[in-house]
C-alpha positions as CSV (number, residue, x, y, z in Angstrom):
1,M,23.9,8.7,-0.6
2,C,21.5,5.6,-0.2
3,K,21.9,5.5,3.5
4,L,21.1,9.2,3.8
5,L,18.1,8.9,1.5
6,N,16.8,6.0,3.4
7,F,17.4,7.8,6.7
8,R,15.4,10.9,5.4
9,Y,12.6,9.1,3.6
10,P,9.3,8.3,5.5
11,K,8.9,4.6,6.3
12,S,5.8,2.3,5.8
13,D,7.4,-0.8,7.1
14,T,4.4,-2.0,9.2
15,T,0.6,-1.4,8.8
16,W,0.9,2.4,8.6
17,S,1.1,4.4,5.3
18,H,2.7,7.7,4.2
19,W,-0.4,9.7,4.8
20,G,0.6,13.1,6.4
21,K,4.1,12.7,4.9
22,W,3.5,13.2,1.2
23,E,5.3,16.6,1.2
24,I,8.4,15.0,2.6
25,C,8.1,12.1,0.2
26,A,7.7,14.5,-2.8
27,K,10.8,16.3,-1.7
28,Y,13.0,13.4,-1.9
29,F,11.2,11.6,-4.7
30,P,13.4,12.9,-7.6
31,H,16.5,11.8,-5.8
32,V,15.1,8.3,-5.2
33,M,14.1,8.0,-8.8
34,S,17.7,9.1,-9.8
35,V,19.3,6.5,-7.7
36,A,16.8,3.8,-8.9
37,Q,17.6,4.7,-12.6
38,T,21.3,4.6,-11.9
39,Y,20.8,1.1,-10.4
40,E,18.6,-0.1,-13.4
41,N,21.3,1.2,-15.9
42,S,24.1,-0.4,-14.0
43,A,22.4,-3.7,-13.8
44,K,22.6,-3.9,-17.6
45,M,26.5,-3.6,-17.5
46,E,28.9,-6.4,-17.5
47,K,31.2,-4.8,-15.0
48,N,31.0,-2.4,-12.2
49,K,27.4,-3.2,-11.3
50,M,25.8,-1.1,-8.5
51,A,24.8,-3.5,-5.6
52,M,21.3,-3.5,-4.2
53,S,22.0,-2.6,-0.6
54,P,19.3,-3.0,2.2
55,E,19.2,0.7,2.3
56,L,18.6,1.1,-1.4
57,S,16.0,-1.6,-1.4
58,R,14.1,-0.1,1.6
59,V,14.1,3.5,0.1
60,I,12.9,2.5,-3.3
61,R,10.3,0.2,-1.8
62,N,9.1,3.1,0.3
63,C,8.9,5.3,-2.6
64,A,7.1,2.7,-4.6
65,W,4.4,2.9,-1.8
66,Y,4.3,6.6,-2.0
67,Q,3.4,6.3,-5.7
68,Y,0.8,3.8,-4.8
69,E,-0.8,6.0,-2.4
70,C,-0.7,8.9,-4.9
71,G,-2.5,6.7,-7.4
72,N,0.5,6.1,-9.6
73,H,0.1,2.3,-9.6
74,V,2.1,1.7,-12.9
75,A,5.1,3.7,-11.5
76,C,4.8,1.8,-8.2
77,L,4.8,-1.5,-10.1
78,E,7.9,-0.4,-12.0
79,L,9.8,0.6,-8.9
80,V,8.8,-2.8,-7.2
81,E,10.1,-4.8,-10.2
82,I,13.4,-2.9,-10.2
83,T,14.0,-3.7,-6.4
84,K,12.7,-7.2,-6.6
85,H,15.2,-8.0,-9.4
86,G,18.1,-6.8,-7.3
87,C,16.9,-8.3,-3.9
88,E,19.3,-11.2,-3.1
89,D,17.3,-12.6,-0.2
90,K,14.1,-13.8,-2.0
91,D,13.1,-15.5,1.4
92,G,13.3,-12.4,3.7
93,L,10.8,-9.9,5.0
94,E,12.1,-7.1,2.6
95,Y,11.0,-9.3,-0.5
96,A,7.7,-9.9,1.1
97,H,7.1,-6.1,1.5
98,L,8.1,-5.8,-2.3
99,C,5.6,-8.6,-3.2
100,S,2.9,-7.1,-1.2
101,H,3.3,-3.6,-2.7
102,G,3.3,-5.1,-6.2
103,A,0.2,-7.0,-5.5
104,C,-1.6,-4.0,-4.3
105,A,-0.7,-2.1,-7.4
106,L,-1.8,-5.0,-9.6
107,Y,-5.0,-5.2,-7.8
108,E,-5.7,-1.5,-8.7
109,L,-4.8,-2.3,-12.3
110,H,-6.9,-5.4,-12.2
111,E,-4.2,-7.7,-13.1
112,V,-5.5,-10.4,-10.7
113,D,-3.4,-13.5,-11.8
114,Q,-0.2,-11.6,-11.3
115,G,-1.3,-10.0,-8.2
116,K,-2.3,-13.4,-6.7
117,K,1.1,-14.8,-7.4
118,L,2.8,-12.0,-5.6
119,I,0.4,-12.0,-2.6
120,E,0.9,-15.7,-2.1
121,S,4.8,-15.3,-2.3
122,S,4.4,-12.5,0.3
123,F,2.2,-14.7,2.5
124,A,4.4,-17.7,2.4
125,I,7.5,-15.6,3.6
126,R,5.5,-13.7,6.3
127,N,3.7,-16.9,7.6
128,A,7.1,-18.5,8.0
129,L,8.9,-15.6,9.6
130,L,6.3,-13.6,11.6
131,E,4.1,-14.3,14.7
132,P,0.7,-15.6,13.9
133,D,-1.0,-12.4,15.1
134,D,1.3,-9.9,13.3
135,G,-0.4,-7.0,11.6
136,Q,1.5,-7.6,8.4
137,L,-0.2,-11.1,8.2
138,A,-3.7,-9.2,8.5
139,N,-2.8,-6.9,5.8
140,T,-1.7,-9.9,3.5
141,F,-5.1,-11.6,4.1
142,S,-7.1,-8.5,3.4
143,N,-5.1,-8.0,0.1
144,R,-5.8,-11.7,-0.8
145,G,-9.3,-11.1,-0.1
146,L,-9.6,-8.2,-2.3
147,L,-8.0,-10.0,-5.2
148,E,-10.3,-12.9,-4.7
149,A,-13.4,-10.5,-4.7
150,S,-12.2,-9.1,-8.1
151,E,-12.4,-12.7,-9.4
152,C,-16.0,-12.9,-7.9
153,K,-14.7,-15.7,-5.6
154,Y,-16.8,-14.3,-2.6
155,A,-16.7,-17.3,-0.5
156,E,-12.9,-17.3,-0.6
157,A,-12.8,-13.6,-0.2
158,L,-15.0,-13.7,3.0
159,A,-12.6,-16.4,4.5
160,S,-9.7,-14.2,3.8
161,F,-11.3,-11.2,5.3
162,D,-12.3,-13.3,8.4
163,A,-8.8,-14.3,8.8
164,A,-7.5,-10.6,8.7
165,L,-10.3,-9.7,11.2
166,R,-9.2,-12.4,13.6
167,I,-5.8,-11.0,13.8
168,R,-6.8,-7.4,14.0
169,Q,-9.1,-8.1,17.1
170,K,-6.0,-9.4,18.8
171,L,-4.0,-6.1,18.1
172,K,-6.2,-4.0,20.3
173,N,-3.7,-1.3,21.0
174,V,-2.6,-0.7,17.4
175,Y,-6.1,-0.9,15.9
176,L,-7.9,0.9,18.6
177,A,-5.7,4.0,17.8
178,A,-6.3,3.6,14.1
179,N,-10.1,3.3,14.6
180,H,-10.2,6.6,16.7
181,V,-8.3,8.3,14.0
182,L,-10.7,7.0,11.4
183,K,-13.8,7.8,13.5
184,E,-12.5,11.4,13.9
185,S,-12.1,11.6,10.0
186,L,-15.7,10.2,9.4
187,C,-17.2,12.6,11.9
188,K,-15.2,15.7,10.7
189,K,-15.8,14.8,6.9
190,E,-12.9,17.1,5.9
191,G,-9.6,18.4,6.9
192,S,-8.1,15.0,7.9
193,K,-5.3,13.1,6.3
194,M,-7.6,10.2,6.4
195,D,-10.3,11.5,4.3
196,I,-9.5,9.2,1.5
197,L,-11.0,6.4,3.6
198,R,-14.2,8.2,3.9
199,T,-14.5,8.4,0.1
200,V,-14.5,4.4,0.0
201,Q,-17.3,4.5,2.5
202,L,-19.2,7.0,0.3
203,F,-18.6,5.1,-2.9
204,W,-20.2,2.0,-1.3
205,Q,-23.1,4.1,0.3
206,G,-23.7,5.6,-3.1
207,N,-24.0,2.2,-4.6
208,I,-26.4,1.0,-1.9
209,E,-28.6,4.1,-2.7
210,L,-28.6,3.3,-6.4
211,E,-29.8,-0.2,-5.7
212,R,-32.6,1.2,-3.5
213,G,-33.6,3.6,-6.2
214,D,-33.0,6.7,-4.5
215,I,-31.3,8.6,-7.3
216,T,-31.2,12.0,-5.6
217,K,-29.4,10.7,-2.4
218,A,-26.9,8.5,-4.5
219,K,-26.0,11.6,-6.6
220,T,-25.3,13.6,-3.4
221,I,-23.3,10.9,-2.0
222,F,-21.2,10.4,-5.1
223,G,-20.7,14.1,-5.5
224,E,-19.4,14.6,-1.9
225,G,-17.1,11.6,-2.4
226,R,-15.8,13.0,-5.7
227,Q,-15.1,16.4,-4.2
228,I,-13.3,15.0,-1.2
229,V,-10.9,12.8,-3.3
230,A,-10.5,15.3,-6.0
231,S,-9.3,17.9,-3.6
232,L,-6.6,15.5,-2.4
233,V,-5.5,14.1,-5.8
234,P,-7.5,15.3,-8.8
235,T,-6.3,12.5,-11.1
236,Y,-6.8,9.7,-8.4
237,I,-8.5,6.7,-10.2
238,V,-11.3,6.8,-7.6
239,V,-12.2,10.1,-9.1
240,S,-12.7,8.4,-12.4
241,A,-15.2,6.0,-10.6
242,F,-17.0,8.6,-9.0
243,E,-17.4,10.4,-12.4
244,Y,-18.7,7.2,-14.0
245,K,-21.4,6.8,-11.3
246,L,-22.5,10.4,-11.6
247,G,-22.7,10.0,-15.4
248,L,-24.9,6.8,-14.9
249,I,-27.2,9.0,-12.7
250,D,-27.4,11.9,-15.2
251,L,-28.1,9.4,-18.0
252,R,-30.8,7.8,-16.0
253,C,-32.3,11.2,-15.3
254,G,-32.3,12.2,-19.0
255,D,-29.5,14.8,-18.5
256,I,-27.4,13.6,-21.5
257,D,-24.9,16.4,-21.9
258,N,-23.9,16.3,-18.2
259,A,-23.6,12.5,-18.4
260,V,-21.4,12.7,-21.4
261,K,-19.1,15.2,-19.4
262,H,-18.8,12.8,-16.6
263,F,-17.9,9.9,-18.8
264,D,-15.4,12.1,-20.7
265,E,-13.8,12.9,-17.2
266,A,-13.9,9.4,-16.2
267,I,-12.1,8.3,-19.6
268,G,-9.5,11.0,-19.3
269,I,-8.3,10.0,-15.8
270,A,-8.5,6.3,-16.6
271,K,-6.3,7.0,-19.7
272,Y,-3.8,9.0,-17.6
273,R,-3.7,6.2,-15.0
274,E,-3.4,3.5,-17.7
275,I,-6.3,1.4,-16.2
276,R,-8.0,-0.2,-19.3
277,G,-11.1,-1.6,-17.6
278,E,-12.2,1.9,-16.3
279,Q,-11.9,3.1,-19.8
280,G,-13.9,0.5,-21.3
281,R,-16.9,0.8,-19.3
282,A,-17.0,4.7,-19.6
283,Y,-16.6,4.4,-23.3
284,R,-19.6,2.1,-23.5
285,M,-21.9,4.3,-21.5
286,K,-20.7,7.4,-23.3
287,A,-21.8,5.8,-26.6
288,V,-25.2,4.9,-25.0
289,A,-25.6,8.5,-23.9
290,L,-24.8,9.8,-27.3
291,R,-27.1,7.5,-29.0
292,K,-30.0,8.3,-26.6
293,K,-29.7,12.1,-27.2
294,P,-32.6,13.0,-29.4
295,T,-30.7,15.8,-31.2
296,S,-27.4,14.0,-31.8
297,S,-25.4,15.5,-34.6
298,H,-23.6,13.4,-37.3
299,A,-20.4,14.2,-35.5
300,E,-21.8,12.9,-32.1
301,L,-23.1,9.8,-33.8
302,A,-19.7,9.2,-35.2
303,E,-18.1,9.7,-31.9
304,A,-20.6,7.2,-30.4
305,K,-19.4,4.7,-32.9
306,E,-15.7,5.4,-32.0
307,C,-16.5,4.8,-28.4
308,E,-18.2,1.4,-29.1
309,V,-15.1,0.3,-31.2
310,A,-12.9,1.5,-28.3
311,C,-14.9,-0.3,-25.5
312,R,-15.2,-3.6,-27.6
313,E,-11.5,-3.5,-28.2
314,I,-10.8,-3.3,-24.5
315,E,-13.4,-5.9,-23.7
316,D,-11.8,-8.4,-26.3
317,E,-8.4,-7.6,-24.9
318,Y,-9.5,-8.4,-21.3
319,Y,-11.6,-11.6,-21.9
320,K,-10.0,-13.2,-24.9
321,N,-6.3,-12.5,-24.0
322,R,-7.0,-14.1,-20.6
323,N,-9.1,-17.1,-22.0
324,L,-11.9,-16.1,-19.6
325,E,-15.5,-17.3,-20.0
326,T,-18.2,-14.8,-19.8
327,G,-20.9,-17.2,-18.5
328,N,-24.4,-16.2,-17.8
329,V,-23.8,-12.6,-16.9
330,T,-25.2,-9.3,-18.1
331,E,-23.2,-7.0,-20.2
332,D,-23.1,-4.5,-17.3
333,Q,-21.5,-7.3,-15.2
334,M,-19.1,-8.1,-18.0
335,F,-17.7,-4.7,-17.9
336,D,-17.8,-4.3,-14.2
337,R,-15.7,-7.4,-13.9
338,M,-13.0,-5.6,-15.8
339,I,-12.5,-3.3,-12.8
340,C,-11.2,-4.1,-9.3
341,A,-14.0,-5.0,-6.9
342,Q,-13.6,-1.8,-4.8
343,R,-14.7,0.5,-7.8
344,R,-17.5,-1.4,-9.4
């Protein structure tokens, strides 16, 4: 059963993803989950325990990455932990893959300390077993850089990104092909299985226009990005980030009702994805919007109070439970730091 599932299930063993193969992944997903649950249950038994075969490890790990790409970061992490626990060779490349997948999920959930431990474990194994210019090492450096950027350690992050770039420049055949596919996606704007990458570009571009003060252009860019990613996965956490930015723009323009709608959408998706930081900043700005509304009813003011309580609970949970110092930062920066660097 495990060998057959592993044979049928799409692979993501190198630098490539499951994009374009989601239908196949979805077809076999229930079967993989059933086997994973059977293994987890058997691990609790004293006798007749199910072994974590190489095929079982690979198929659960590939399924975990499919969950990551769909935005199910908690589910991804759960599958990774099941497989890590049963993986006998903690010094092999399979374990390095698992650690890398877990680190990526933890980055999205903004659990930086745990993520860094896993990415360093992955790096130690890959650095020992792979050639210095292997693409998997480039990915490891990139993931390390993202985690460092989330900690606002920008010098360290730049060094990690530079290390990744140096490797990728050597892999001309692999990355030249990838760049051509990406270029096609960026030019076509839609209809490509790599459209999700364009939304990352649009998010950063929208932030730049916000800093420049071009509200109209920023709104257009964020709206386009939201439309693209929502057409792929309506509950993807990036949709929440776009909704938040659109809410900020409407709030700045005085369109309070639409701002509140955007913040509500952002909160709903963040709750569904169990990403607390995203909830906190959206709760905070929803409260600001409701209090700025000239005709706020008693019910709306009460809701604003509830949002303030919710955002402060999340803020305390993040900073106090981690013993983090806030330093000389603004309140906006404090809430942004509760979110992974890519969605600030």
